[in-house]
PyMOL Python script that loads the backbone (N, CA, C, O; Angstrom):
from pymol import cmd

cmd.read_pdbstr("""\
ATOM      1  N   MET A   1       0.619  -1.251  -0.578  1.00  0.00           N
ATOM      2  CA  MET A   1      -0.266  -0.223   0.177  1.00  0.00           C
ATOM      3  C   MET A   1       0.736   1.601  -0.057  1.00  0.00           C
ATOM      4  O   MET A   1       1.544   1.822   0.844  1.00  0.00           O
ATOM      5  N   SER A   2       0.668   2.276  -0.736  1.00  0.00           N
ATOM      6  CA  SER A   2       1.630   2.983  -1.187  1.00  0.00           C
ATOM      7  C   SER A   2       1.182   4.468   0.115  1.00  0.00           C
ATOM      8  O   SER A   2       0.029   4.239   0.480  1.00  0.00           O
ATOM      9  N   LYS A   3       1.623   5.542   0.702  1.00  0.00           N
ATOM     10  CA  LYS A   3       1.529   6.284   1.242  1.00  0.00           C
ATOM     11  C   LYS A   3       0.768   7.634   0.343  1.00  0.00           C
ATOM     12  O   LYS A   3       1.288   8.000  -0.711  1.00  0.00           O
ATOM     13  N   ILE A   4      -0.126   8.114   0.717  1.00  0.00           N
ATOM     14  CA  ILE A   4      -1.038   9.368   0.211  1.00  0.00           C
ATOM     15  C   ILE A   4      -0.054  10.982   0.658  1.00  0.00           C
ATOM     16  O   ILE A   4       0.128  11.494   1.762  1.00  0.00           O
ATOM     17  N   ASP A   5       0.312  11.321  -0.426  1.00  0.00           N
ATOM     18  CA  ASP A   5       1.216  12.502   0.177  1.00  0.00           C
ATOM     19  C   ASP A   5       0.268  13.906   0.209  1.00  0.00           C
ATOM     20  O   ASP A   5       0.419  14.808  -0.616  1.00  0.00           O
ATOM     21  N   TYR A   6      -0.899  13.948   1.480  1.00  0.00           N
ATOM     22  CA  TYR A   6      -1.667  14.846   1.426  1.00  0.00           C
ATOM     23  C   TYR A   6      -1.370  16.630   0.825  1.00  0.00           C
ATOM     24  O   TYR A   6      -1.962  17.436   0.108  1.00  0.00           O
ATOM     25  N   TYR A   7       0.369  16.563   1.922  1.00  0.00           N
ATOM     26  CA  TYR A   7       0.867  18.290   1.619  1.00  0.00           C
ATOM     27  C   TYR A   7       0.868  18.374   0.076  1.00  0.00           C
ATOM     28  O   TYR A   7       0.341  19.346  -0.464  1.00  0.00           O
ATOM     29  N   LYS A   8       1.493  17.305  -0.719  1.00  0.00           N
ATOM     30  CA  LYS A   8       1.578  17.493  -2.094  1.00  0.00           C
ATOM     31  C   LYS A   8       0.546  17.917  -2.684  1.00  0.00           C
ATOM     32  O   LYS A   8       0.532  19.108  -2.997  1.00  0.00           O
ATOM     33  N   ILE A   9      -0.637  17.050  -3.012  1.00  0.00           N
ATOM     34  CA  ILE A   9      -2.022  17.449  -3.579  1.00  0.00           C
ATOM     35  C   ILE A   9      -2.459  18.405  -3.188  1.00  0.00           C
ATOM     36  O   ILE A   9      -2.983  19.144  -4.022  1.00  0.00           O
ATOM     37  N   ALA A  10      -2.446  18.830  -1.751  1.00  0.00           N
ATOM     38  CA  ALA A  10      -2.507  20.241  -1.481  1.00  0.00           C
ATOM     39  C   ALA A  10      -1.874  21.762  -1.808  1.00  0.00           C
ATOM     40  O   ALA A  10      -2.130  22.915  -1.462  1.00  0.00           O
ATOM     41  N   LEU A  11      -1.114  21.240  -2.485  1.00  0.00           N
ATOM     42  CA  LEU A  11      -0.129  22.545  -2.255  1.00  0.00           C
ATOM     43  C   LEU A  11       0.220  22.224  -4.454  1.00  0.00           C
ATOM     44  O   LEU A  11       0.796  23.151  -5.022  1.00  0.00           O
ATOM     45  N   ASP A  12      -0.035  21.431  -5.005  1.00  0.00           N
ATOM     46  CA  ASP A  12      -0.098  20.953  -6.526  1.00  0.00           C
ATOM     47  C   ASP A  12      -2.033  21.931  -6.477  1.00  0.00           C
ATOM     48  O   ASP A  12      -2.045  23.160  -6.417  1.00  0.00           O
ATOM     49  N   LYS A  13      -2.591  21.601  -6.494  1.00  0.00           N
ATOM     50  CA  LYS A  13      -4.223  22.173  -5.943  1.00  0.00           C
ATOM     51  C   LYS A  13      -4.326  23.142  -5.565  1.00  0.00           C
ATOM     52  O   LYS A  13      -5.464  23.573  -5.753  1.00  0.00           O
ATOM     53  N   ALA A  14      -3.432  24.066  -4.879  1.00  0.00           N
ATOM     54  CA  ALA A  14      -3.106  25.891  -4.798  1.00  0.00           C
ATOM     55  C   ALA A  14      -2.929  26.571  -5.377  1.00  0.00           C
ATOM     56  O   ALA A  14      -3.474  27.652  -5.599  1.00  0.00           O
ATOM     57  N   LYS A  15      -1.505  25.719  -6.044  1.00  0.00           N
ATOM     58  CA  LYS A  15      -1.107  26.417  -7.020  1.00  0.00           C
ATOM     59  C   LYS A  15      -1.861  26.631  -8.148  1.00  0.00           C
ATOM     60  O   LYS A  15      -1.727  27.743  -8.659  1.00  0.00           O
ATOM     61  N   GLU A  16      -2.685  25.792  -8.716  1.00  0.00           N
ATOM     62  CA  GLU A  16      -3.578  25.781  -9.774  1.00  0.00           C
ATOM     63  C   GLU A  16      -4.608  27.031  -9.488  1.00  0.00           C
ATOM     64  O   GLU A  16      -5.127  27.798 -10.299  1.00  0.00           O
ATOM     65  N   MET A  17      -4.701  26.987  -8.368  1.00  0.00           N
ATOM     66  CA  MET A  17      -5.990  28.123  -8.017  1.00  0.00           C
ATOM     67  C   MET A  17      -4.953  29.419  -7.777  1.00  0.00           C
ATOM     68  O   MET A  17      -5.216  30.548  -7.361  1.00  0.00           O
ATOM     69  N   GLY A  18      -3.964  28.965  -8.101  1.00  0.00           N
ATOM     70  CA  GLY A  18      -3.140  30.874  -7.937  1.00  0.00           C
ATOM     71  C   GLY A  18      -2.673  30.917  -6.054  1.00  0.00           C
ATOM     72  O   GLY A  18      -2.352  31.977  -5.517  1.00  0.00           O
ATOM     73  N   TYR A  19      -2.695  30.371  -5.742  1.00  0.00           N
ATOM     74  CA  TYR A  19      -1.890  30.199  -4.394  1.00  0.00           C
ATOM     75  C   TYR A  19      -0.474  29.528  -4.076  1.00  0.00           C
ATOM     76  O   TYR A  19      -0.039  28.528  -4.648  1.00  0.00           O
ATOM     77  N   ASP A  20       0.265  30.351  -2.922  1.00  0.00           N
ATOM     78  CA  ASP A  20       1.546  29.322  -2.950  1.00  0.00           C
ATOM     79  C   ASP A  20       1.614  29.056  -1.844  1.00  0.00           C
ATOM     80  O   ASP A  20       2.758  28.603  -1.823  1.00  0.00           O
ATOM     81  N   ILE A  21       1.222  28.971  -0.749  1.00  0.00           N
ATOM     82  CA  ILE A  21       1.221  29.048   0.738  1.00  0.00           C
ATOM     83  C   ILE A  21      -0.004  27.588   1.329  1.00  0.00           C
ATOM     84  O   ILE A  21      -1.214  27.511   1.120  1.00  0.00           O
ATOM     85  N   VAL A  22       0.944  26.564   2.122  1.00  0.00           N
ATOM     86  CA  VAL A  22      -0.314  25.557   2.219  1.00  0.00           C
ATOM     87  C   VAL A  22       0.400  25.345   3.521  1.00  0.00           C
ATOM     88  O   VAL A  22       1.596  25.101   3.678  1.00  0.00           O
ATOM     89  N   ARG A  23      -0.621  25.492   4.511  1.00  0.00           N
ATOM     90  CA  ARG A  23      -0.418  24.827   6.265  1.00  0.00           C
ATOM     91  C   ARG A  23      -1.741  23.783   6.572  1.00  0.00           C
ATOM     92  O   ARG A  23      -2.958  23.928   6.460  1.00  0.00           O
ATOM     93  N   PRO A  24      -0.949  22.764   6.975  1.00  0.00           N
ATOM     94  CA  PRO A  24      -2.069  21.951   7.318  1.00  0.00           C
ATOM     95  C   PRO A  24      -3.330  22.385   8.428  1.00  0.00           C
ATOM     96  O   PRO A  24      -3.076  23.462   8.966  1.00  0.00           O
ATOM     97  N   ALA A  25      -4.246  21.950   8.743  1.00  0.00           N
ATOM     98  CA  ALA A  25      -5.407  22.635   9.618  1.00  0.00           C
ATOM     99  C   ALA A  25      -6.094  21.470  10.241  1.00  0.00           C
ATOM    100  O   ALA A  25      -6.856  21.709  11.178  1.00  0.00           O
ATOM    101  N   GLY A  26      -5.978  20.620   9.968  1.00  0.00           N
ATOM    102  CA  GLY A  26      -6.179  19.329  11.055  1.00  0.00           C
ATOM    103  C   GLY A  26      -7.052  18.803  10.500  1.00  0.00           C
ATOM    104  O   GLY A  26      -7.634  19.472   9.646  1.00  0.00           O
ATOM    105  N   GLU A  27      -7.493  17.433  10.744  1.00  0.00           N
ATOM    106  CA  GLU A  27      -8.335  16.590   9.897  1.00  0.00           C
ATOM    107  C   GLU A  27      -9.900  15.825  10.700  1.00  0.00           C
ATOM    108  O   GLU A  27     -10.077  15.250  11.774  1.00  0.00           O
ATOM    109  N   ARG A  28     -10.843  16.195   9.512  1.00  0.00           N
ATOM    110  CA  ARG A  28     -12.626  15.973  10.427  1.00  0.00           C
ATOM    111  C   ARG A  28     -13.502  15.175   9.747  1.00  0.00           C
ATOM    112  O   ARG A  28     -14.113  15.779   8.864  1.00  0.00           O
ATOM    113  N   ASP A  29     -13.774  13.979   9.872  1.00  0.00           N
ATOM    114  CA  ASP A  29     -15.424  13.352   9.286  1.00  0.00           C
ATOM    115  C   ASP A  29     -14.566  13.170   8.055  1.00  0.00           C
ATOM    116  O   ASP A  29     -14.866  13.684   6.978  1.00  0.00           O
ATOM    117  N   GLY A  30     -13.556  12.470   8.230  1.00  0.00           N
ATOM    118  CA  GLY A  30     -12.640  11.898   6.144  1.00  0.00           C
ATOM    119  C   GLY A  30     -12.612  12.665   5.980  1.00  0.00           C
ATOM    120  O   GLY A  30     -13.333  12.744   4.986  1.00  0.00           O
ATOM    121  N   TRP A  31     -12.054  14.211   6.327  1.00  0.00           N
ATOM    122  CA  TRP A  31     -11.351  14.695   5.058  1.00  0.00           C
ATOM    123  C   TRP A  31     -10.053  15.534   6.041  1.00  0.00           C
ATOM    124  O   TRP A  31     -10.170  15.792   7.239  1.00  0.00           O
ATOM    125  N   LYS A  32      -9.135  15.779   5.390  1.00  0.00           N
ATOM    126  CA  LYS A  32      -7.614  16.497   6.311  1.00  0.00           C
ATOM    127  C   LYS A  32      -7.536  17.934   5.190  1.00  0.00           C
ATOM    128  O   LYS A  32      -7.467  18.070   3.968  1.00  0.00           O
ATOM    129  N   TYR A  33      -7.596  18.907   6.440  1.00  0.00           N
ATOM    130  CA  TYR A  33      -8.049  20.444   6.067  1.00  0.00           C
ATOM    131  C   TYR A  33      -6.463  21.056   5.712  1.00  0.00           C
ATOM    132  O   TYR A  33      -5.398  20.534   6.042  1.00  0.00           O
ATOM    133  N   PHE A  34      -6.617  22.020   5.123  1.00  0.00           N
ATOM    134  CA  PHE A  34      -5.370  22.834   4.818  1.00  0.00           C
ATOM    135  C   PHE A  34      -5.523  24.070   4.340  1.00  0.00           C
ATOM    136  O   PHE A  34      -6.001  24.231   3.218  1.00  0.00           O
ATOM    137  N   ASN A  35      -5.165  25.052   5.066  1.00  0.00           N
ATOM    138  CA  ASN A  35      -5.216  26.817   4.536  1.00  0.00           C
ATOM    139  C   ASN A  35      -4.288  26.737   3.442  1.00  0.00           C
ATOM    140  O   ASN A  35      -3.415  25.870   3.482  1.00  0.00           O
ATOM    141  N   ILE A  36      -4.342  27.308   2.743  1.00  0.00           N
ATOM    142  CA  ILE A  36      -4.247  27.964   1.110  1.00  0.00           C
ATOM    143  C   ILE A  36      -4.090  29.721   1.205  1.00  0.00           C
ATOM    144  O   ILE A  36      -5.079  30.454   1.211  1.00  0.00           O
ATOM    145  N   VAL A  37      -2.991  30.114   1.260  1.00  0.00           N
ATOM    146  CA  VAL A  37      -2.648  31.649   1.003  1.00  0.00           C
ATOM    147  C   VAL A  37      -1.622  32.058   0.043  1.00  0.00           C
ATOM    148  O   VAL A  37      -0.655  31.303  -0.052  1.00  0.00           O
ATOM    149  N   LYS A  38      -1.649  33.275  -0.806  1.00  0.00           N
ATOM    150  CA  LYS A  38      -1.046  33.816  -1.275  1.00  0.00           C
ATOM    151  C   LYS A  38      -0.720  34.903  -0.785  1.00  0.00           C
ATOM    152  O   LYS A  38      -1.361  35.814  -0.262  1.00  0.00           O
ATOM    153  N   SER A  39       1.012  34.628  -1.132  1.00  0.00           N
ATOM    154  CA  SER A  39       2.033  34.980   0.292  1.00  0.00           C
ATOM    155  C   SER A  39       1.865  36.688  -0.179  1.00  0.00           C
ATOM    156  O   SER A  39       2.151  37.408   0.778  1.00  0.00           O
ATOM    157  N   TRP A  40       1.533  37.347  -1.227  1.00  0.00           N
ATOM    158  CA  TRP A  40       1.397  38.924  -1.158  1.00  0.00           C
ATOM    159  C   TRP A  40       0.369  39.224  -0.763  1.00  0.00           C
ATOM    160  O   TRP A  40       0.100  40.371  -1.118  1.00  0.00           O
ATOM    161  N   LEU A  41      -0.609  38.642  -0.015  1.00  0.00           N
ATOM    162  CA  LEU A  41      -1.960  38.939   0.661  1.00  0.00           C
ATOM    163  C   LEU A  41      -1.422  38.895   2.389  1.00  0.00           C
ATOM    164  O   LEU A  41      -2.241  39.206   3.254  1.00  0.00           O
ATOM    165  N   ILE A  42      -0.709  38.690   2.585  1.00  0.00           N
ATOM    166  CA  ILE A  42      -0.389  38.337   4.107  1.00  0.00           C
ATOM    167  C   ILE A  42      -0.146  39.835   4.653  1.00  0.00           C
ATOM    168  O   ILE A  42       0.736  40.545   4.168  1.00  0.00           O
ATOM    169  N   GLY A  43      -0.775  40.154   5.429  1.00  0.00           N
ATOM    170  CA  GLY A  43      -0.838  41.229   5.902  1.00  0.00           C
ATOM    171  C   GLY A  43      -2.183  42.196   5.851  1.00  0.00           C
ATOM    172  O   GLY A  43      -2.432  43.262   6.413  1.00  0.00           O
ATOM    173  N   HIS A  44      -2.831  41.489   5.071  1.00  0.00           N
ATOM    174  CA  HIS A  44      -3.532  42.357   4.090  1.00  0.00           C
ATOM    175  C   HIS A  44      -4.994  41.477   4.954  1.00  0.00           C
ATOM    176  O   HIS A  44      -4.996  40.253   5.086  1.00  0.00           O
ATOM    177  N   LYS A  45      -6.044  42.301   5.420  1.00  0.00           N
ATOM    178  CA  LYS A  45      -7.120  41.809   5.827  1.00  0.00           C
ATOM    179  C   LYS A  45      -8.485  41.945   4.429  1.00  0.00           C
ATOM    180  O   LYS A  45      -9.031  42.969   4.017  1.00  0.00           O
ATOM    181  N   ILE A  46      -8.756  40.070   3.863  1.00  0.00           N
ATOM    182  CA  ILE A  46      -9.732  40.088   2.921  1.00  0.00           C
ATOM    183  C   ILE A  46     -10.671  39.269   3.289  1.00  0.00           C
ATOM    184  O   ILE A  46     -11.371  38.909   2.342  1.00  0.00           O
ATOM    185  N   GLY A  47     -11.016  38.748   4.506  1.00  0.00           N
ATOM    186  CA  GLY A  47     -11.880  37.921   4.531  1.00  0.00           C
ATOM    187  C   GLY A  47     -11.435  36.544   5.191  1.00  0.00           C
ATOM    188  O   GLY A  47     -10.327  36.114   5.508  1.00  0.00           O
ATOM    189  N   LEU A  48     -12.383  36.154   5.255  1.00  0.00           N
ATOM    190  CA  LEU A  48     -12.392  34.418   5.562  1.00  0.00           C
ATOM    191  C   LEU A  48     -10.953  34.071   5.073  1.00  0.00           C
ATOM    192  O   LEU A  48     -10.372  34.732   4.212  1.00  0.00           O
ATOM    193  N   PRO A  49     -10.309  32.728   5.837  1.00  0.00           N
ATOM    194  CA  PRO A  49      -8.900  32.369   4.757  1.00  0.00           C
ATOM    195  C   PRO A  49      -9.747  31.165   4.196  1.00  0.00           C
ATOM    196  O   PRO A  49     -10.805  30.704   4.626  1.00  0.00           O
ATOM    197  N   LYS A  50      -9.084  30.836   3.259  1.00  0.00           N
ATOM    198  CA  LYS A  50      -9.217  29.351   1.994  1.00  0.00           C
ATOM    199  C   LYS A  50      -8.924  28.337   2.615  1.00  0.00           C
ATOM    200  O   LYS A  50      -7.827  28.346   3.173  1.00  0.00           O
ATOM    201  N   PHE A  51      -9.416  27.643   2.687  1.00  0.00           N
ATOM    202  CA  PHE A  51      -9.334  26.031   3.391  1.00  0.00           C
ATOM    203  C   PHE A  51      -9.622  24.807   2.145  1.00  0.00           C
ATOM    204  O   PHE A  51     -10.732  24.853   1.614  1.00  0.00           O
ATOM    205  N   LEU A  52      -8.955  24.066   1.826  1.00  0.00           N
ATOM    206  CA  LEU A  52      -8.717  23.015   0.898  1.00  0.00           C
ATOM    207  C   LEU A  52      -9.175  22.060   2.032  1.00  0.00           C
ATOM    208  O   LEU A  52      -8.916  22.254   3.220  1.00  0.00           O
ATOM    209  N   LYS A  53     -10.024  20.800   1.452  1.00  0.00           N
ATOM    210  CA  LYS A  53     -10.010  19.543   1.895  1.00  0.00           C
ATOM    211  C   LYS A  53      -9.809  18.540   0.837  1.00  0.00           C
ATOM    212  O   LYS A  53     -10.229  18.448  -0.317  1.00  0.00           O
ATOM    213  N   ILE A  54      -8.863  17.650   1.740  1.00  0.00           N
ATOM    214  CA  ILE A  54      -8.608  16.421   0.726  1.00  0.00           C
ATOM    215  C   ILE A  54      -9.277  15.046   1.461  1.00  0.00           C
ATOM    216  O   ILE A  54      -9.442  14.878   2.669  1.00  0.00           O
ATOM    217  N   SER A  55      -9.479  14.479   0.789  1.00  0.00           N
ATOM    218  CA  SER A  55     -10.085  13.008   1.073  1.00  0.00           C
ATOM    219  C   SER A  55      -9.580  12.267   1.813  1.00  0.00           C
ATOM    220  O   SER A  55      -8.375  12.518   1.808  1.00  0.00           O
ATOM    221  N   THR A  56      -9.897  11.132   2.753  1.00  0.00           N
ATOM    222  CA  THR A  56      -8.605  10.264   3.397  1.00  0.00           C
ATOM    223  C   THR A  56      -7.928   9.397   2.256  1.00  0.00           C
ATOM    224  O   THR A  56      -6.844   8.819   2.348  1.00  0.00           O
ATOM    225  N   ASN A  57      -8.748   9.418   1.203  1.00  0.00           N
ATOM    226  CA  ASN A  57      -8.696   8.469   0.096  1.00  0.00           C
ATOM    227  C   ASN A  57      -7.603   9.036  -0.780  1.00  0.00           C
ATOM    228  O   ASN A  57      -6.839   8.242  -1.329  1.00  0.00           O
ATOM    229  N   GLY A  58      -7.452  10.377  -0.967  1.00  0.00           N
ATOM    230  CA  GLY A  58      -6.459  11.716  -1.957  1.00  0.00           C
ATOM    231  C   GLY A  58      -7.881  11.396  -3.025  1.00  0.00           C
ATOM    232  O   GLY A  58      -7.855  12.334  -3.823  1.00  0.00           O
ATOM    233  N   ASN A  59      -8.894  10.634  -3.318  1.00  0.00           N
ATOM    234  CA  ASN A  59      -9.244  11.052  -4.625  1.00  0.00           C
ATOM    235  C   ASN A  59     -10.463  12.449  -4.954  1.00  0.00           C
ATOM    236  O   ASN A  59     -11.064  12.692  -6.000  1.00  0.00           O
ATOM    237  N   ASP A  60     -10.517  13.321  -3.363  1.00  0.00           N
ATOM    238  CA  ASP A  60     -11.679  14.360  -4.032  1.00  0.00           C
ATOM    239  C   ASP A  60     -10.922  15.600  -3.175  1.00  0.00           C
ATOM    240  O   ASP A  60     -10.197  15.450  -2.192  1.00  0.00           O
ATOM    241  N   ILE A  61     -11.146  16.362  -3.567  1.00  0.00           N
ATOM    242  CA  ILE A  61     -10.377  17.803  -3.477  1.00  0.00           C
ATOM    243  C   ILE A  61     -12.135  18.435  -3.067  1.00  0.00           C
ATOM    244  O   ILE A  61     -13.222  17.993  -3.437  1.00  0.00           O
ATOM    245  N   ALA A  62     -11.805  19.597  -2.187  1.00  0.00           N
ATOM    246  CA  ALA A  62     -12.857  20.319  -2.048  1.00  0.00           C
ATOM    247  C   ALA A  62     -12.548  21.761  -1.102  1.00  0.00           C
ATOM    248  O   ALA A  62     -11.779  21.764  -0.141  1.00  0.00           O
ATOM    249  N   MET A  63     -13.116  22.656  -1.462  1.00  0.00           N
ATOM    250  CA  MET A  63     -13.277  24.013  -0.619  1.00  0.00           C
ATOM    251  C   MET A  63     -13.907  23.740   0.656  1.00  0.00           C
ATOM    252  O   MET A  63     -15.080  23.417   0.468  1.00  0.00           O
ATOM    253  N   ALA A  64     -13.585  23.746   1.877  1.00  0.00           N
ATOM    254  CA  ALA A  64     -14.624  24.157   2.446  1.00  0.00           C
ATOM    255  C   ALA A  64     -15.309  25.579   3.092  1.00  0.00           C
ATOM    256  O   ALA A  64     -14.998  26.762   3.232  1.00  0.00           O
ATOM    257  N   GLU A  65     -16.348  24.753   3.366  1.00  0.00           N
ATOM    258  CA  GLU A  65     -17.869  25.645   3.493  1.00  0.00           C
ATOM    259  C   GLU A  65     -18.500  26.143   4.637  1.00  0.00           C
ATOM    260  O   GLU A  65     -18.526  25.445   5.651  1.00  0.00           O
ATOM    261  N   GLY A  66     -19.008  27.245   4.616  1.00  0.00           N
ATOM    262  CA  GLY A  66     -20.340  27.904   5.679  1.00  0.00           C
ATOM    263  C   GLY A  66     -18.895  27.818   7.065  1.00  0.00           C
ATOM    264  O   GLY A  66     -17.724  27.545   7.327  1.00  0.00           O
ATOM    265  N   TRP A  67     -20.128  28.273   7.506  1.00  0.00           N
ATOM    266  CA  TRP A  67     -19.330  28.951   9.043  1.00  0.00           C
ATOM    267  C   TRP A  67     -18.974  28.053  10.181  1.00  0.00           C
ATOM    268  O   TRP A  67     -18.176  28.319  11.079  1.00  0.00           O
ATOM    269  N   ASP A  68     -19.589  27.074  10.047  1.00  0.00           N
ATOM    270  CA  ASP A  68     -19.319  25.880  10.982  1.00  0.00           C
ATOM    271  C   ASP A  68     -17.800  25.239  10.469  1.00  0.00           C
ATOM    272  O   ASP A  68     -16.963  24.798  11.257  1.00  0.00           O
ATOM    273  N   GLU A  69     -17.670  25.276   9.285  1.00  0.00           N
ATOM    274  CA  GLU A  69     -16.423  24.115   8.973  1.00  0.00           C
ATOM    275  C   GLU A  69     -15.285  25.349   8.926  1.00  0.00           C
ATOM    276  O   GLU A  69     -14.177  25.289   9.458  1.00  0.00           O
ATOM    277  N   ILE A  70     -15.643  26.108   8.414  1.00  0.00           N
ATOM    278  CA  ILE A  70     -14.380  27.420   7.971  1.00  0.00           C
ATOM    279  C   ILE A  70     -13.587  27.622   9.927  1.00  0.00           C
ATOM    280  O   ILE A  70     -12.418  27.454  10.275  1.00  0.00           O
ATOM    281  N   GLY A  71     -14.552  27.938  10.606  1.00  0.00           N
ATOM    282  CA  GLY A  71     -14.371  28.528  12.029  1.00  0.00           C
ATOM    283  C   GLY A  71     -13.868  27.108  12.719  1.00  0.00           C
ATOM    284  O   GLY A  71     -13.344  27.284  13.819  1.00  0.00           O
ATOM    285  N   TRP A  72     -13.919  26.018  12.365  1.00  0.00           N
ATOM    286  CA  TRP A  72     -12.955  24.810  12.970  1.00  0.00           C
ATOM    287  C   TRP A  72     -11.957  24.624  12.450  1.00  0.00           C
ATOM    288  O   TRP A  72     -11.000  24.213  13.107  1.00  0.00           O
ATOM    289  N   ALA A  73     -11.870  24.844  11.227  1.00  0.00           N
ATOM    290  CA  ALA A  73     -10.625  24.932  10.324  1.00  0.00           C
ATOM    291  C   ALA A  73      -9.726  25.742  10.955  1.00  0.00           C
ATOM    292  O   ALA A  73      -8.591  25.612  11.412  1.00  0.00           O
ATOM    293  N   ILE A  74     -10.795  26.889  10.827  1.00  0.00           N
ATOM    294  CA  ILE A  74      -9.324  28.602  11.431  1.00  0.00           C
ATOM    295  C   ILE A  74      -8.510  27.885  12.602  1.00  0.00           C
ATOM    296  O   ILE A  74      -7.291  27.711  12.620  1.00  0.00           O
ATOM    297  N   HIS A  75      -9.587  27.441  13.737  1.00  0.00           N
ATOM    298  CA  HIS A  75      -9.506  27.079  15.049  1.00  0.00           C
ATOM    299  C   HIS A  75      -8.500  26.283  14.761  1.00  0.00           C
ATOM    300  O   HIS A  75      -7.396  26.795  14.947  1.00  0.00           O
ATOM    301  N   GLN A  76      -8.514  24.605  14.154  1.00  0.00           N
ATOM    302  CA  GLN A  76      -7.239  24.220  14.168  1.00  0.00           C
ATOM    303  C   GLN A  76      -5.464  24.235  13.417  1.00  0.00           C
ATOM    304  O   GLN A  76      -4.430  23.572  13.498  1.00  0.00           O
ATOM    305  N   ALA A  77      -5.989  25.454  12.694  1.00  0.00           N
ATOM    306  CA  ALA A  77      -4.582  25.867  11.867  1.00  0.00           C
ATOM    307  C   ALA A  77      -4.158  27.045  12.920  1.00  0.00           C
ATOM    308  O   ALA A  77      -3.004  27.461  12.812  1.00  0.00           O
ATOM    309  N   LYS A  78      -4.920  27.568  13.838  1.00  0.00           N
ATOM    310  CA  LYS A  78      -4.008  28.511  14.923  1.00  0.00           C
ATOM    311  C   LYS A  78      -3.093  27.360  15.740  1.00  0.00           C
ATOM    312  O   LYS A  78      -1.873  27.369  15.579  1.00  0.00           O
ATOM    313  N   ILE A  79      -3.721  26.372  16.619  1.00  0.00           N
ATOM    314  CA  ILE A  79      -3.378  25.260  17.028  1.00  0.00           C
ATOM    315  C   ILE A  79      -2.138  24.756  16.648  1.00  0.00           C
ATOM    316  O   ILE A  79      -1.160  24.715  17.395  1.00  0.00           O
ATOM    317  N   LEU A  80      -2.177  24.253  15.137  1.00  0.00           N
ATOM    318  CA  LEU A  80      -1.446  23.532  14.659  1.00  0.00           C
ATOM    319  C   LEU A  80       0.022  24.280  14.322  1.00  0.00           C
ATOM    320  O   LEU A  80       1.136  23.769  14.430  1.00  0.00           O
ATOM    321  N   ASN A  81      -0.325  25.713  13.859  1.00  0.00           N
ATOM    322  CA  ASN A  81       0.611  26.768  13.275  1.00  0.00           C
ATOM    323  C   ASN A  81       1.071  27.650  14.465  1.00  0.00           C
ATOM    324  O   ASN A  81       1.862  28.469  13.996  1.00  0.00           O
ATOM    325  N   ALA A  82       0.924  27.842  15.796  1.00  0.00           N
ATOM    326  CA  ALA A  82       1.167  28.088  16.743  1.00  0.00           C
ATOM    327  C   ALA A  82       3.185  28.057  16.699  1.00  0.00           C
ATOM    328  O   ALA A  82       4.033  27.191  16.480  1.00  0.00           O
ATOM    329  N   HIS A  83       3.195  29.661  17.075  1.00  0.00           N
ATOM    330  CA  HIS A  83       4.679  29.474  16.729  1.00  0.00           C
ATOM    331  C   HIS A  83       5.151  29.907  18.549  1.00  0.00           C
ATOM    332  O   HIS A  83       6.332  29.916  18.895  1.00  0.00           O
TER     333      HIS A  83
END
""", "prot")
cmd.dss("prot")
cmd.show_as("cartoon", "prot")
cmd.util.cbc("prot")
cmd.orient("prot")
């Protein structure tokens, strides 16, 4: 069985969408979440952050939607990426 590189999948999809920074943001309900950012937007207020989610089988990719899902992902990203 081969190991799935979720980060690489997220980075490739983010680059397709014009984003260049990918940070892990937790796992929930069979999905792995990643915060995606355009580096030139860091420090600017642009609304809600964007989160990609990848199914644990690696076949499905979607954007997180709705206040509950995005709010959860924001909280998880803060925990995982705290310095």
